[in-house]
C-alpha positions in Angstrom: 39.0 32.5 -41.5 38.1 36.2 -42.7 37.4 38.2 -39.8 34.0 39.8 -40.7 32.6 36.5 -40.3 33.9 35.1 -36.9 31.0 34.9 -34.8 31.9 37.0 -31.4 32.5 40.6 -30.9 35.3 42.5 -29.4 34.8 45.6 -27.0 37.3 48.8 -26.4 36.6 48.8 -23.2 37.7 46.7 -20.0 34.8 45.0 -18.2 34.1 46.9 -14.6 33.5 42.9 -13.1 37.0 42.3 -14.0 39.2 41.9 -11.4 42.5 40.0 -13.3 43.6 40.7 -17.0 42.8 37.5 -18.6 39.3 37.3 -17.4 38.9 41.3 -19.4 40.9 40.0 -22.4 38.9 37.1 -22.7 35.5 39.1 -22.2 37.0 41.9 -24.9 38.7 39.6 -27.1 35.1 37.4 -27.9 36.5 35.1 -26.6 34.5 34.0 -23.8 30.6 34.7 -22.7 28.8 34.9 -19.3 25.9 32.3 -19.2 25.6 31.9 -15.5 27.8 32.3 -12.1 30.6 30.3 -12.6 29.3 28.9 -16.6 30.4 30.3 -20.0 30.0 29.1 -23.5 33.8 29.5 -25.4 33.5 31.7 -28.5 35.4 30.3 -32.0 38.6 32.0 -31.0 38.9 30.2 -27.6 37.3 27.1 -28.4 40.6 26.9 -31.5 42.8 27.9 -28.3 41.6 24.9 -26.2 41.2 22.9 -29.2 45.3 23.3 -29.3 45.7 22.6 -26.1 43.5 19.0 -26.2 45.4 17.8 -28.9 48.8 18.5 -26.9 47.6 16.8 -23.8 46.3 14.0 -26.3 50.0 13.5 -27.9 51.4 13.7 -24.8 49.6 11.0 -22.5 49.9 8.8 -25.8 53.8 9.3 -25.2 53.6 7.2 -21.4 50.9 4.8 -23.0 47.9 6.1 -22.1 44.8 5.5 -23.3 42.0 7.9 -23.9 38.4 6.6 -23.1 35.4 8.6 -21.9 33.0 8.8 -18.4 29.4 10.0 -18.6 29.3 13.3 -16.8 25.7 12.2 -15.2 27.2 9.5 -12.6 24.5 7.3 -10.5 25.1 8.5 -6.6 25.7 4.4 -6.2 29.3 4.8 -7.0 30.3 7.5 -5.4 28.4 5.4 -1.9 30.7 2.7 -3.0 33.8 5.4 -2.6 32.5 6.7 0.4 32.1 10.2 -1.0 28.4 10.8 -1.5 28.3 11.6 1.6 32.3 13.2 2.4 32.2 15.4 0.1 30.0 19.0 0.3 28.2 21.0 -1.3 30.4 21.3 -4.3 29.2 18.1 -5.2 25.9 18.7 -7.1 23.0 15.7 -6.0 19.9 15.5 -7.7 17.5 12.8 -8.2 16.5 11.5 -12.0 12.5 10.5 -12.7 13.1 6.7 -11.6 13.7 8.5 -7.6 17.9 7.4 -8.2 20.6 9.1 -7.0 22.3 11.0 -9.7 25.1 13.2 -9.7 26.9 15.5 -11.8 31.1 14.3 -12.6 33.3 16.9 -10.7 35.9 14.4 -10.9 35.7 10.2 -11.8 38.0 7.9 -9.8 35.0 6.5 -9.6 34.1 5.7 -12.9 37.5 4.9 -13.2 36.9 1.9 -11.0 34.1 1.0 -12.5 35.3 1.0 -15.8 38.0 -1.4 -15.4 37.5 -3.7 -12.5 36.3 -6.2 -14.5 39.2 -6.4 -16.3 41.5 -5.9 -13.6 41.1 -9.3 -12.2 44.5 -10.8 -13.2 47.9 -9.3 -12.6 48.8 -9.9 -16.1 47.1 -6.7 -17.4 49.0 -4.5 -15.0 50.1 -1.4 -15.0 48.0 0.2 -17.5 46.6 3.5 -17.6 43.5 6.0 -19.1 42.2 8.7 -19.8 39.6 11.6 -20.7 38.8 14.5 -21.9 36.1 15.9 -20.8 33.1 18.8 -18.8 32.7 18.6 -15.4 30.6 20.3 -13.2 31.9 21.9 -9.2 29.6 23.9 -7.8 32.5 25.9 -6.7 31.2 28.5 -3.7 32.9 31.4 -5.0 33.9 31.2 -8.8 36.1 34.1 -9.8 38.3 35.7 -12.4 36.7 33.8 -15.7 37.8 30.5 -16.8 40.7 30.2 -13.7 38.3 28.6 -11.3 35.3 28.2 -12.4 31.5 25.3 -11.7 31.1 24.0 -15.2 35.4 23.1 -16.9 36.6 20.7 -19.0 39.8 18.7 -17.4 42.5 15.8 -18.9 42.2 13.5 -15.6 43.9 10.5 -15.9 44.5 7.2 -14.1 46.8 4.6 -13.8 46.8 1.1 -11.9 49.5 -1.0 -10.8 50.6 -4.0 -8.7 53.2 -2.1 -6.8 54.4 1.3 -5.3 57.5 1.2 -6.8 55.5 0.5 -10.5 53.4 3.4 -9.5 56.1 5.9 -8.5 57.8 5.1 -11.7 55.1 5.9 -13.4 54.4 9.0 -11.6 57.8 10.4 -12.9 56.8 9.5 -16.4 53.8 11.1 -16.1 55.4 14.1 -14.5 57.8 14.5 -17.3 55.0 14.4 -19.4 53.2 17.1 -17.6 56.3 19.0 -17.9 56.1 18.8 -22.1 52.8 19.9 -21.9 52.9 23.4 -20.1 56.2 23.9 -22.3 55.1 23.0 -25.2 51.5 25.5 -24.7 53.7 27.9 -24.1 54.8 28.1 -20.3 57.6 26.1 -19.4 58.2 28.4 -16.2 55.6 26.6 -14.6 57.2 24.8 -11.1 55.6 21.1 -9.3 55.5 21.6 -5.9 54.7 19.0 -3.3 50.7 19.8 -2.2 47.5 18.4 0.5 45.4 15.8 -0.8 42.8 17.4 -0.5 39.8 15.4 -1.2 41.0 13.5 -3.9 43.5 11.6 -1.1 46.2 9.7 -1.2 49.7 10.1 0.3 51.8 11.9 -2.2 50.7 14.5 -4.7 52.2 17.7 -6.6 50.5 21.0 -7.8 51.6 22.5 -10.9 52.2 25.7 -10.7 52.7 29.3 -13.1 53.6 32.0 -11.1 51.1 35.0 -11.5 49.8 37.5 -9.2 46.1 36.6 -10.3 47.4 33.8 -8.3 45.3 33.1 -5.8 47.5 29.5 -4.1 50.1 30.6 -2.3 53.5 29.5 -2.9 56.6 28.7 -0.8 60.2 28.4 -2.4 64.1 28.4 -1.8 66.1 30.3 -4.4 68.5 28.6 -2.5 68.0 25.6 -3.2 64.8 24.7 -5.8 62.3 23.9 -2.8 59.1 23.7 -3.4 55.7 23.7 -2.0 51.9 25.1 -1.0 51.2 26.5 1.9 48.9 23.4 2.8 51.6 21.1 2.5 55.1 23.2 3.5 56.4 22.7 6.8 57.0 25.1 9.3 60.3 25.3 10.9 60.6 28.4 13.8 63.9 29.9 14.4 63.6 29.7 18.4 67.7 30.0 18.8 68.7 32.6 21.6 65.4 32.5 23.1 65.6 33.6 26.8 66.7 31.7 29.3 63.9 29.6 31.7 62.2 31.5 34.2 59.6 31.8 37.4 56.1 31.5 36.6 54.3 34.5 37.1 50.6 35.5 37.1 50.5 38.8 35.8 47.2 41.4 36.0 46.8 42.7 32.4 43.5 44.0 32.7 41.2 44.5 28.9 44.5 43.2 26.9 42.6 39.9 25.5 45.3 40.1 22.0 48.9 38.7 21.9 49.9 42.3 20.7 48.2 44.1 23.4 49.3 41.5 25.6 53.2 41.8 24.6 52.9 45.5 24.4 51.5 46.1 28.0 54.0 43.5 29.6 56.9 44.6 27.3 58.4 41.4 25.8 59.1 40.0 22.7 56.0 38.6 20.3 58.0 35.8 19.4 58.3 34.2 23.2 54.7 34.3 23.9 52.4 31.1 22.7 48.8 32.4 21.9 45.6 30.2 21.6 43.7 29.6 18.9 40.2 27.7 19.5 37.9 26.2 17.2 35.8 23.4 17.4 35.5 20.2 15.2 32.5 20.3 12.7 31.2 16.7 13.1 30.8 16.8 16.8 31.6 20.4 17.8 34.0 19.7 20.2 36.4 22.4 21.3 40.2 22.4 19.8 42.2 24.7 21.4 45.9 25.4 19.4 48.5 27.0 21.1 51.3 28.1 19.1 54.3 31.2 18.5 52.2 34.5 18.6 53.6 35.9 15.3 52.3 32.8 13.9 49.0 31.9 12.2 47.3 28.5 12.2 47.0 26.2 8.7 43.5 24.9 9.0 44.3 22.1 6.0 47.4 21.3 8.4 44.7 21.1 11.4 41.8 18.9 9.5 44.5 16.9 7.9 45.8 15.9 11.6 42.4 15.7 13.3 41.0 13.9 10.6 37.9 16.0 10.9 37.1 19.9 9.4 36.8 22.6 12.0 35.2 26.1 12.2 36.0 29.0 14.2 34.8 28.4 17.5 32.0 30.0 19.9 33.8 30.2 23.5 30.9 29.6 25.7 30.8 30.0 29.5 30.0 27.1 30.2 32.9 24.9 28.4 35.7 26.3 30.3 37.8 28.8 27.9 38.5 31.9 28.9 38.2 33.9 25.4 41.8 35.7 25.2 43.1 34.6 28.3 43.5 31.1 27.1 46.9 29.5 28.1 48.3 25.4 28.4 49.2 25.9 32.3 46.2 24.8 34.5 44.2 24.5 31.5 41.3 21.8 32.7 38.2 22.3 30.1 37.6 19.1 28.4 38.8 19.9 24.5 41.7 18.7 22.3 44.5 20.6 22.9 47.4 20.4 20.3 50.6 22.6 20.7 52.7 23.6 17.4 56.0 22.9 16.6 56.2 26.6 16.8 56.9 26.4 20.6 59.5 23.6 20.8 63.1 25.1 22.4 61.0 28.2 24.4 61.9 27.6 27.9 60.3 31.3 28.6 56.8 32.3 27.7 54.2 34.8 28.7 51.0 32.8 27.8 47.3 33.3 29.2 46.1 32.3 32.8 42.9 31.3 32.4 41.4 33.6 34.1 40.0 37.5 32.8 42.6 39.7 32.8 45.7 37.8 33.3 48.4 36.2 32.3 51.6 34.2 33.1 55.0 35.2 32.5 58.0 32.4 32.8 55.8 29.8 31.0 57.6 26.9 30.5 55.5 23.9 28.8 57.5 21.0 29.7 57.7 22.1 33.1 54.5 23.6 34.1 52.5 21.3 31.9 54.9 18.0 31.3 55.5 16.3 28.1 53.6 17.5 25.2 53.9 16.4 21.4 55.1 18.8 18.9 52.2 18.8 15.6 53.1 21.5 13.0 49.8 22.5 12.5 51.2 26.6 11.4 51.8 28.6 8.2 54.8 29.5 6.8 56.1 32.6 6.4 58.8 34.4 4.5 61.6 34.5 5.4 61.5 31.2 7.3 63.7 28.7 7.6 63.5 26.3 4.8 62.7 22.4 4.9 65.0 21.5 2.7 68.3 23.3 3.1 67.8 25.0 6.1 68.6 28.2 5.7 66.4 30.6 6.2 65.8 32.1 2.7 62.0 31.0 2.1 59.7 34.0 -0.1 56.3 33.0 -0.9 55.0 33.5 -4.2 51.3 34.1 -5.3 50.7 31.1 -8.1 47.8 29.4 -10.6 47.2 25.7 -10.5 47.1 24.9 -13.8 47.7 20.4 -13.6 48.0 18.0 -10.2 48.8 14.6 -9.6 48.1 12.2 -7.0 50.0 9.0 -5.9 46.3 7.4 -4.2 47.1 4.5 -3.3 44.4 1.8 -2.5 41.6 4.6 -1.7 39.5 3.9 -4.4 40.3 0.3 -5.7 39.6 -1.4 -2.2 36.6 1.0 -1.2 35.2 0.1 -4.5 36.1 -3.4 -4.4 38.3 -3.8 -7.6 40.5 -6.6 -6.9 43.6 -8.7 -9.1 44.7 -12.1 -8.4 48.4 -11.7 -8.5 51.3 -15.4 -9.7 50.4 -17.6 -6.6 46.9 -17.0 -6.4 46.6 -14.1 -3.7 43.9 -11.7 -4.1 44.9 -8.0 -3.6 43.7 -4.0 -3.8 45.4 -2.2 -7.5 47.9 1.0 -6.2 46.1 4.1 -8.3 47.6 7.1 -9.2 45.1 10.3 -11.5 46.4 13.6 -13.0 44.5 16.3 -13.6 44.5 19.3 -16.2 42.0 22.0 -16.6 41.6 23.0 -20.1 40.0 26.6 -19.9 42.0 27.5 -16.9 44.9 26.4 -18.7 44.0 28.8 -21.9 42.9 31.4 -19.4 46.6 31.5 -17.7 48.3 31.4 -20.6 46.9 34.4 -21.5 47.4 35.7 -17.4 51.1 35.9 -18.2 50.9 36.7 -22.1 49.7 39.5 -23.0 50.4 43.3 -22.8 47.9 46.6 -22.6 46.4 46.1 -25.6 45.2 42.1 -25.4 46.4 38.4 -25.6 50.1 37.5 -26.9 49.4 33.9 -28.0 52.1 31.5 -28.5 51.8 30.3 -31.5 51.3 26.1 -30.5 47.8 27.4 -29.5 46.9 30.5 -31.0 43.6 30.7 -32.3 44.8 32.0 -36.2 48.7 31.7 -37.2 48.7 34.6 -39.1 46.7 37.8 -38.9 46.3 39.9 -42.1 45.3 43.0 -42.3 43.7 44.9 -46.0 44.8 48.3 -44.4 42.4 49.4 -47.8 40.0 46.9 -48.8 38.9 49.9 -51.6 42.5 50.2 -52.9 43.2 48.2 -55.5 46.6 47.5 -55.2 46.0 46.5 -51.5 42.3 44.1 -52.7 44.7 41.9 -55.0 47.5 42.0 -52.8 46.1 41.0 -49.7 43.6 38.4 -51.8 46.3 36.7 -53.2 48.6 36.6 -49.9 45.8 34.8 -48.5 45.0 32.3 -50.9 48.8 31.4 -50.7 49.2 31.2 -47.1 46.1 28.9 -47.0 47.3 26.9 -50.3 49.9 26.5 -47.9 48.1 25.4 -44.8 48.9 28.2 -42.7 46.2 29.3 -40.8 45.2 32.7 -41.3 42.4 34.8 -40.9 41.9 37.4 -43.3 40.7 41.2 -41.9 39.3 42.9 -45.4 36.6 44.7 -43.4 36.0 48.6 -44.4 37.6 49.4 -41.1 39.8 52.9 -40.0 43.5 52.0 -39.3 43.1 51.8 -35.9 39.7 49.8 -35.5 41.5 47.0 -37.2 44.8 46.9 -35.3 42.8 47.5 -32.3 41.0 43.7 -33.3 44.2 42.0 -34.2 45.3 43.1 -30.8 42.6 41.4 -29.1 42.8 38.6 -31.3 46.9 37.9 -30.1 47.5 36.0 -33.2 51.5 35.5 -33.5 52.6 36.7 -36.6 50.9 40.2 -38.9 51.4 40.6 -42.7 50.0 44.3 -42.9 48.9 45.2 -46.2 49.0 49.3 -47.5 49.2 51.6 -50.1 52.4 53.3 -49.2 53.9 49.7 -49.8 51.7 48.5 -52.4 52.9 49.9 -55.2 56.4 48.9 -54.3 55.1 45.5 -54.4 55.7 45.1 -50.4 53.9 44.4 -47.6 54.8 44.1 -43.5 55.6 41.8 -41.5 55.9 41.6 -37.8 55.1 40.0 -34.4 52.5 39.9 -32.2 55.2 40.8 -29.6 56.7 44.2 -31.5 60.4 41.8 -31.8 60.1 41.5 -35.0 59.3 44.0 -37.6 60.1 43.8 -41.8 59.0 45.3 -45.4 58.8 41.6 -47.2 58.6 41.4 -51.7 54.6 40.5 -51.8 57.1 37.4 -54.0 58.5 36.4 -51.1 56.2 36.6 -48.5 55.3 32.2 -47.9 59.1 31.7 -47.5 59.4 34.7 -45.3 56.3 33.8 -43.3 57.6 30.4 -43.3 60.8 31.2 -41.9 58.9 33.5 -38.9 56.8 30.7 -37.8 59.4 28.2 -37.9 61.3 30.8 -35.5 58.2 31.0 -33.1 58.3 27.6 -32.8 62.0 26.5 -32.3 61.6 29.4 -29.4 58.5 27.0 -27.8 60.3 23.6 -29.0 64.3 24.8 -27.4 62.0 24.7 -24.1 60.3 21.1 -24.4 62.7 18.5 -23.1 
């Protein structure tokens, strides 16, 4: 491929609306073009990158006996009605009506389509286990697309679905798929991806893990323990508060606290520790507007995903009226008589002397003891874990919070979809059962952008050789120089004949412009043909990351290039288990 013929432009300046580096470099390097909010076209370099990622995914899916299929992008709404998700999923699901007045959806995930495809096939136990996958376009009407290909509305995704007759069989295959994911991420050049326990969200299921690439640009908070290796996302990490050394039980006393509504104002006024305070966070359920009051330690925050999972209903911040019986800013557990759902977070467990609202404007209690003054209550975990908290695995105060980009996920679905969609099989004894399912997803474009986010310098991408758009970038610095042109043309032909993927820049451009474009394309190996070296029948062989540079005889350039490429491949493969 000659660079002069490459479709797309490269730009010197960073686009003003790009908040993360991968987005900016994708635009500057001629990888993607904006079409609409959260929708992009891929230009040839990015298409070549994603095609290589897809090939790696296919090879690893084949290794775990997963068979490729293809589902429609447009699906009848009736399938989603069978599963119950047509109504339960929010506005992210794009619904429309076709010319026959039939309700349709654009597939954002394909559990329903997978069950519909195999429910007749899977009627006998003898056909289990089996798994299928596709690499397909999906559409999710994301409310806040951002960061180029990191969070989009239209995207290409690998989604796989496995079917089993026992939980044990699902768990065995789940582990196989987890190892396949480790291999995929190592092969694309990011072996540092970590698997974290996660919340299953709208997909459902009892067990799920996300694969996270730790990066400052990530929008997910990852909970890590360097002592024992524990990892989870913020929604799934259990919060364990350290309440050792709390003050002893004291007399319940009502105190006048004029104008003190926040926990910080109250503790400052009372000269008490925020760690021995109880604050109230008030919500309303979306389904019926019923009030939900969460009591938790004053220095913790509510994790709304945990709260939603516990309630089984989504919530929104409450509008507190005079009629509801709650006193905003002064709500507390002692003497609480309002008609509401009351939840006690585990962060309060073990504290015998609390300050809390007295359910009366401008008054708080000191010396509150929940067991003595309220009674026996159930403590549940609905708070956000914090930096320095106790690790749920090893029990040490070693929790740290990092940012991460989700590059894949796996779920143990159970019978959520097979049961609602009436997929059954008959066992050896003639009894009917619903098969147990797992599902496994990787966003192809997001994975490409995520690699770019952590594999770049100030000048452009540094693509791993396994997914680079080309393997070698050949630069003829003076195409008007006879020696340079002859040598560069010869190397170009020699590389092509040897099956090396090469992009050849023979434009009449300045050295600065040529190298700037080469940096933006990020090809791992670069051959530079210049007039000074040409007189000695030599060229310069370098790597994009500048870790290697050598003058090489033109007669041995093919062998030396292959040797350098082999070294780069060995670096990738050494991380693949």
